[in-house]
C-alpha positions in Angstrom: -33.0 -23.0 -1.6 -29.5 -23.3 -2.8 -29.4 -27.2 -2.1 -32.7 -27.4 -4.3 -31.0 -25.5 -7.0 -27.8 -27.4 -6.9 -29.8 -30.6 -7.1 -31.7 -29.4 -10.1 -28.6 -28.3 -12.1 -27.2 -31.9 -11.4 -30.4 -33.5 -12.8 -30.0 -31.4 -15.8 -26.3 -31.6 -16.3 -25.7 -35.3 -15.8 -27.7 -36.5 -18.7 -26.2 -33.9 -20.9 -22.6 -34.9 -19.7 -23.6 -38.6 -20.6 -25.0 -37.6 -23.9 -21.7 -35.4 -24.4 -19.8 -38.5 -23.9 -21.6 -40.6 -26.4 -21.2 -38.0 -29.0 -17.6 -37.6 -28.3 -17.1 -41.3 -28.9 -18.9 -41.0 -32.2 -16.6 -38.0 -33.2 -13.6 -40.1 -32.4 -14.7 -43.0 -34.3 -15.6 -40.8 -37.3 -12.1 -39.2 -37.0 -10.4 -42.8 -36.9 -12.5 -44.7 -39.2 -14.5 -42.2 -41.3 -18.3 -42.5 -42.0 -18.8 -46.2 -41.3 -22.0 -46.7 -43.2 -20.3 -45.5 -46.4 -17.1 -47.5 -45.9 -15.8 -49.6 -48.9 -13.0 -52.0 -48.9 -10.8 -51.9 -52.1 -10.3 -55.6 -52.8 -7.7 -56.8 -55.4 -8.9 -59.8 -57.1 -5.9 -62.6 -57.5 -7.6 -63.8 -60.7 -6.9 -60.6 -62.8 -5.6 -57.9 -60.6 -8.7 -55.9 -60.8 -9.5 -53.7 -57.8 -13.2 -53.6 -56.9 -14.9 -51.4 -54.3 -17.1 -53.4 -51.9 -19.3 -52.0 -49.2 -17.8 -52.9 -45.8 -20.6 -55.3 -44.5 -21.1 -56.9 -48.2 -17.3 -57.5 -47.9 -17.6 -59.2 -44.6 -20.3 -61.4 -45.8 -18.0 -62.6 -48.7 -15.2 -63.2 -46.4 -17.2 -65.3 -43.8 -18.5 -67.3 -46.9 -15.1 -67.7 -48.1 -13.1 -68.4 -44.9 -15.3 -71.0 -43.0 -18.0 -73.6 -43.5 -21.4 -72.3 -43.4 -22.2 -75.5 -41.3 -20.4 -73.7 -38.3 -22.2 -72.8 -35.2 -23.6 -69.4 -35.6 -21.6 -67.9 -32.9 -18.3 -69.2 -34.5 -19.6 -67.3 -37.8 -20.1 -64.3 -35.7 -16.8 -64.3 -34.3 -15.3 -64.7 -37.9 -17.4 -61.7 -38.9 -16.0 -59.5 -36.2 -12.4 -60.7 -36.7 -12.6 -60.1 -40.4 -14.3 -56.8 -40.1 -11.5 -55.7 -37.8 -8.9 -57.1 -40.1 -10.1 -55.3 -43.1 -10.5 -51.9 -41.3 -7.1 -52.1 -39.7 -5.6 -53.0 -43.2 -7.6 -50.1 -45.0 -6.3 -47.8 -42.4 -2.8 -48.6 -42.8 -2.7 -49.4 -46.6 -0.2 -47.6 -48.7 -1.2 -49.2 -51.9 -4.2 -48.5 -54.2 -6.0 -51.5 -52.6 -6.7 -52.5 -48.9 -6.6 -56.3 -49.2 -6.4 -59.1 -51.8 -9.2 -61.6 -51.9 -6.8 -64.6 -51.4 -5.1 -66.1 -48.2 -2.5 -63.5 -48.6 -4.9 -61.4 -46.6 -8.4 -63.2 -46.0 -10.4 -65.1 -48.6 -13.3 -63.1 -50.2 -15.8 -64.5 -52.6 -18.6 -62.9 -54.5 -22.4 -64.1 -54.5 -21.7 -65.9 -57.9 -18.8 -67.8 -56.2 -21.2 -68.7 -53.3 -23.7 -70.2 -55.7 -20.9 -72.5 -57.1 -19.7 -73.3 -53.8 -23.0 -74.0 -52.0 -25.0 -75.1 -55.0 -28.6 -76.3 -53.7 -27.8 -74.9 -50.2 -27.0 -71.3 -51.4 -30.2 -69.6 -50.1 -30.1 -71.5 -46.6 -26.2 -70.9 -46.2 -26.4 -67.2 -47.3 -29.3 -66.5 -45.0 -27.3 -68.0 -42.2 -24.0 -66.0 -43.0 -25.8 -63.0 -43.7 -27.4 -63.3 -40.1 -24.0 -63.7 -38.5 -22.6 -60.6 -40.2 -25.5 -58.1 -39.9 -26.3 -59.2 -36.2 -22.5 -58.0 -35.4 -22.7 -54.9 -37.8 -20.0 -52.5 -37.0 -18.5 -54.5 -34.1 -14.8 -54.7 -34.0 -12.1 -56.0 -31.8 -10.0 -53.2 -29.9 -6.9 -53.1 -27.7 -6.5 -50.0 -25.8 -9.2 -48.4 -28.2 -7.3 -49.3 -31.2 -8.1 -51.8 -34.0 -6.1 -54.9 -33.6 -4.3 -57.1 -36.1 -7.1 -59.7 -36.0 -5.1 -62.6 -37.4 -6.7 -66.1 -37.7 -6.1 -69.5 -39.0 -7.6 -72.9 -39.6 -6.5 -75.4 -36.7 -4.1 -75.1 -33.9 -1.9 -78.0 -32.4 -3.8 -77.7 -29.3 -2.5 -74.1 -28.4 -2.1 -70.9 -30.5 1.3 -69.3 -30.8 2.9 -66.1 -29.6 3.1 -63.6 -32.6 6.7 -63.0 -32.2 7.6 -66.7 -32.8 5.9 -66.5 -36.3 6.1 -62.8 -37.4 8.5 -60.0 -36.9 6.7 -58.2 -34.1 5.4 -59.2 -30.5 1.7 -58.0 -29.9 0.3 -58.1 -26.4 -3.1 -59.5 -27.6 -1.7 -62.2 -29.9 -0.3 -64.5 -27.2 -0.5 -68.3 -26.9 -3.7 -69.7 -25.5 -5.0 -73.2 -25.2 -7.4 -74.4 -28.0 -8.1 -78.0 -27.2 -11.5 -77.9 -29.1 -9.4 -78.4 -32.4 -8.4 -82.0 -31.8 -12.1 -83.1 -32.0 -13.4 -80.5 -34.4 -10.8 -80.1 -37.1 -10.7 -82.7 -39.9 -7.0 -81.5 -40.6 -5.9 -81.6 -36.9 -3.3 -84.5 -37.9 -1.9 -84.9 -41.3 1.0 -86.8 -42.7 3.3 -86.3 -45.8 6.0 -88.8 -47.2 9.0 -88.3 -49.4 11.7 -90.6 -50.5 15.0 -90.1 -48.9 16.6 -89.1 -52.3 13.7 -86.6 -52.9 14.1 -85.2 -49.2 17.8 -84.6 -49.7 17.3 -83.2 -53.3 14.6 -80.8 -52.4 16.9 -79.5 -49.4 19.8 -78.9 -51.8 21.8 -81.7 -49.8 24.3 -84.3 -51.1 22.7 -87.7 -51.6 23.6 -90.1 -48.7 22.2 -93.2 -47.1 22.3 -91.5 -43.6 20.1 -88.6 -42.8 20.9 -86.9 -39.4 18.4 -84.6 -38.0 19.5 -82.6 -34.9 19.6 -79.2 -33.1 15.8 -78.9 -33.2 14.5 -76.0 -31.6 10.8 -75.6 -30.7 8.6 -73.1 -29.3 6.8 -73.8 -25.9 3.8 -74.8 -28.0 5.7 -77.5 -29.8 6.1 -75.8 -33.1 9.4 -76.0 -34.8 11.7 -73.0 -35.2 14.7 -74.3 -36.6 16.7 -77.6 -37.2 19.8 -79.0 -38.7 19.7 -81.6 -41.4 23.1 -83.2 -42.4 24.8 -80.3 -40.8 22.9 -77.7 -42.7 20.7 -75.3 -40.7 17.1 -74.7 -41.8 14.1 -72.4 -40.6 11.0 -74.4 -40.1 9.1 -72.1 -42.6 11.6 -73.2 -45.2 10.7 -76.7 -44.5 7.1 -76.0 -44.5 7.2 -74.4 -47.9 9.6 -77.0 -49.5 7.4 -80.0 -48.5 3.9 -78.2 -48.5 3.2 -79.1 -44.8 0.2 -77.7 -43.0 2.1 -76.0 -40.3 5.5 -75.8 -38.5 4.3 -78.2 -35.7 5.7 -81.3 -37.2 8.2 -84.4 -36.3 10.3 -86.0 -39.0 10.6 -89.7 -39.0 13.5 -91.1 -40.9 12.6 -94.7 -42.1 14.4 -97.2 -44.3 13.5 -96.0 -47.8 11.5 -92.7 -46.9 11.0 -89.6 -44.7 7.6 -89.1 -43.0 6.4 -85.8 -41.7 3.8 -86.0 -39.0 2.0 -82.7 -38.8 -0.4 -81.1 -36.2 -2.6 -78.2 -37.0 -3.0 -76.1 -40.0 -1.9 -72.5 -40.5 0.5 -70.0 -38.9 -1.0 -70.6 -35.4 -1.4 -66.9 -34.4 -4.7 -65.4 -33.1 -8.0 -67.1 -33.7 -8.4 -70.8 -34.5 -11.3 -71.2 -36.7 -12.1 -74.7 -35.8 -11.3 -73.8 -32.0 -14.0 -71.0 -32.4 -16.5 -73.6 -33.7 -15.5 -75.9 -30.9 -16.2 -73.1 -28.2 -19.2 -72.2 -29.9 -20.6 -75.8 -29.7 -19.6 -75.8 -26.0 -22.0 -72.7 -25.3 -19.5 -69.8 -25.7 -20.8 -66.7 -27.4 -18.8 -64.9 -30.0 -17.8 -62.2 -27.6 -16.3 -65.2 -25.3 -14.4 -66.7 -28.4 -13.0 -63.4 -29.5 -11.7 -62.4 -26.0 -10.2 -65.9 -25.6 -8.1 -65.8 -28.7 -7.4 -62.0 -28.5 -6.2 -61.5 -25.1 -7.1 -58.4 -23.0 -9.2 -56.8 -25.9 -12.8 -55.6 -26.1 -15.7 -55.8 -28.5 -17.0 -52.2 -29.4 -19.5 -51.0 -32.2 -18.0 -48.1 -34.2 -20.9 -47.2 -36.5 
């Protein structure tokens, strides 16, 4: 009789325990993120400084439309949606300003429906439907590391590898580590780029004395081939300085000094940390789904629904 009673209690209590765990997860999520369905992102417009409140999923639609071509594979669009949602919520949680994000590349590009009409013209309806499908089919999904929102950084095109966060930004993050991204070479129209300047312009822009000889030495690179620092005619420069001065697409570059000019041969586009957008599209074309893509570029992370 006791055994029957014990078994009956287990049958009753186990489902209640499971329901309790599920509810506790919901409670924890509400404490961390607020009531998700009412969540708005405060967006500062770069055009006039105005701050607008945009419902979270509407915001993500505007970001996916602004950040990547609508022609991307649907799984790549879903990956972008989850990354952008995560990025926005993480910034909203940590913001000390009267806004959460800007609508520019300072954070992530957000465009309105009117902007989409101008961008897509006759393809507006078709593209909007595709982008909305990618966003709403992943509604509430975010990338977590040890149950916390990650800093879901992304960029256009790698040089074949993504970069460790500490080599670009101030801190090391265990999920923002270098991984291979071989898809970029065939997928991205900006995998390779070239920039040329005259020798005199090159030296002038660097604040160096005009000379016939240009000596480039002490080139320090990361394991992925991105330049960290170098010396030009005895003066030391950080790679980001060179990138900014000569408007290069990335810090993965070689400098070729010719008779009359200096040529930069550049690989990739962007800072190189996190998810490569064109790499994601290549993965999607190869049959990977959006969760596979996110887990490749954000190592040791999980995808969870918080609404």
